[in-house]
N, C-alpha and C positions, 0 to 999 in steps of 0.2 A: 194200797201201796205199789200195787205193781203197775199201777198206771201211770206214776211216778218213774218207775223203775224201765216202762220201756221209753221215757224218754228223756232221763239224765241219765249220764253214769253214776250212779249213786249204789252203798251197798244198805240192805238192814239188818239193823241188829236184830239177835233174837234173846229175847228178856229170859232170864230163868223166874218161877213162879214154882212157889207150894200149894198152889193148887190143882185139883185131880184135872186128868186130862178131858175134855168134850171129846165125845164119839170124832171117831175121823182126824183127830190131832194127832199127831207123831213127835215123840221127844225130839230136841233139836230141828225140829223143823217150825213149830209153830211159836211153841216154847223149850228151855231146857225147866222138866219139873225134878223137881228136887223134896225132900219134905224139912220141915223146919229147920231142923236141928242143923242140916248142910248147907241151909240157907241162911242162918245166922253167921255159922264158921265162918262163910265168904264172907260175912260183912265184916266180921272183926278181923280177919286174914285181910281186908281190905281189896278183895277181890273185883269189889262191881263201882261204879262209876255212880252210881245212883240207886237207889233202894226205896221203897212205900209201900207200905201196909195199905190195901184196900179190900175191904170186905173179908176178914179174919183172914185174907191173905199175902202174902209179901210178894214182891215183882221188885225185879231188879236186871239191871246192866252191865252182863259180865265185862271188865277193864279190857282183857287179854285181844279178845277177839274185836274191840274197834278203834282198840291202837293198835292191830297191826293193819288195821286196813285203812286207819288214818294214816302211816307209818308207810302205806302203798301206794297215796296218792288220792285216794277214795273219801269223797264225803258219804255222813253216814247219818241213816235216819234210823230217830232211835221213837218208837210208841211208849210215852212216859205221859205221867199225869202233873199235878203244878207241885208237887212236893221233891219231882226227881227233875223238874223244871229249874225248880228253884238251886237245887245240888249242881246240875250241868253249867247254868251260869257261873256259879263260883267258880265251878272249876276251868271252865273254856269260854272264856271272856267273849270270843268271836264266835259263840257258836250262833245260828240262826234260830231262833225259839219259836215256831209257828203251831198256834192252838187251830183246830181244826173245833168248832162247836155244833151241835144240831141247831136247825131252824128255829127249833121251839122245843120247850121241855117236853110237850107231847106230843110230838114226830119222836123225840126222844124214847118214850116212852112206848109208843106206838110198836120201834123197830126192836125194842128189847122186847116185847109182848110177840111180836110176829117170828121172834128166833125159837120160842119154842121149850127153852130150855132154862128160862129165870122164871122162879118162884113170886109168888105177891112181894113177901119181905124182902127180897133181893130187887124185885122193882123200884118199890118205896125206897130205898136205903140209897141203892144208885141215883135214881131222880136225885133226893137230895145232895146228896156227893157233887153231882152235875150242878148244879142249883150254885153251889160254893162257888164249884172251880170257874164257872162261868164269868161271877162276879170277882174271880181273880186274874183275871186269864187278861186285861189290859195291862195288868200294871205287868207280871212276868211274863210277858212275850211278845216280840218284834214285830210278830202278825196275828188277826185272829182274821181267819176264815168261816165264812159260815156255810153249812155243806146242804146246804138247795137240794144242787144237784151234784152229782156226784160226778159228771165230767168237770163242768165248770170246778167244784173245787181244787180238782187233781191239776189243770189249766192251771189255777192261780200259784199252789205249791211251787209247780214245774216253773213259771216263771219269777215266783219269791227267788229260786233257788239258783235260777241260773242268772238273775243280774246281780251284778257287782256288788259288795258289801255294801252297806251304807249305815247311817242312825238313823234311819225316820222306822217310826212306826205307823200301821195303818192297817185300817177293817178292811178286807175285801168281802163283798157279796158274792 
């Protein structure tokens, strides 16, 4: 995401989550860390633009910060999954939805294992969810980018966001 921000005047949304912080993560920087009760209160109050449950944890995009940035004229990048993308599409018809796919499930598995903080059970669960999300991506998103090489994926996202809006959908390797 930092590679895109270095090239375009965009802001990144900080999501809220019920999962515990990983080592080195700071509340309000990587995520807003809240308990399930607080998260559910935010859902009920309409304080989230989108939300989803992923791996027994809730994730969502706080409404106020995004609306303030949009009102100030900034484009906002959300790091969300398919359920959230569908919710954003329903609320923001002109949103540009970009799915960043791994080159393969095998490469995703290796990335998860290389992180060293993901249990075997979580690796299997995440791979199953990823397979479903990849299958749905072409129907939900305007663009699908395969992240074979990070610099190429960043360049593809920058090209999409810098281009005038149109109704086309394409896959960019």
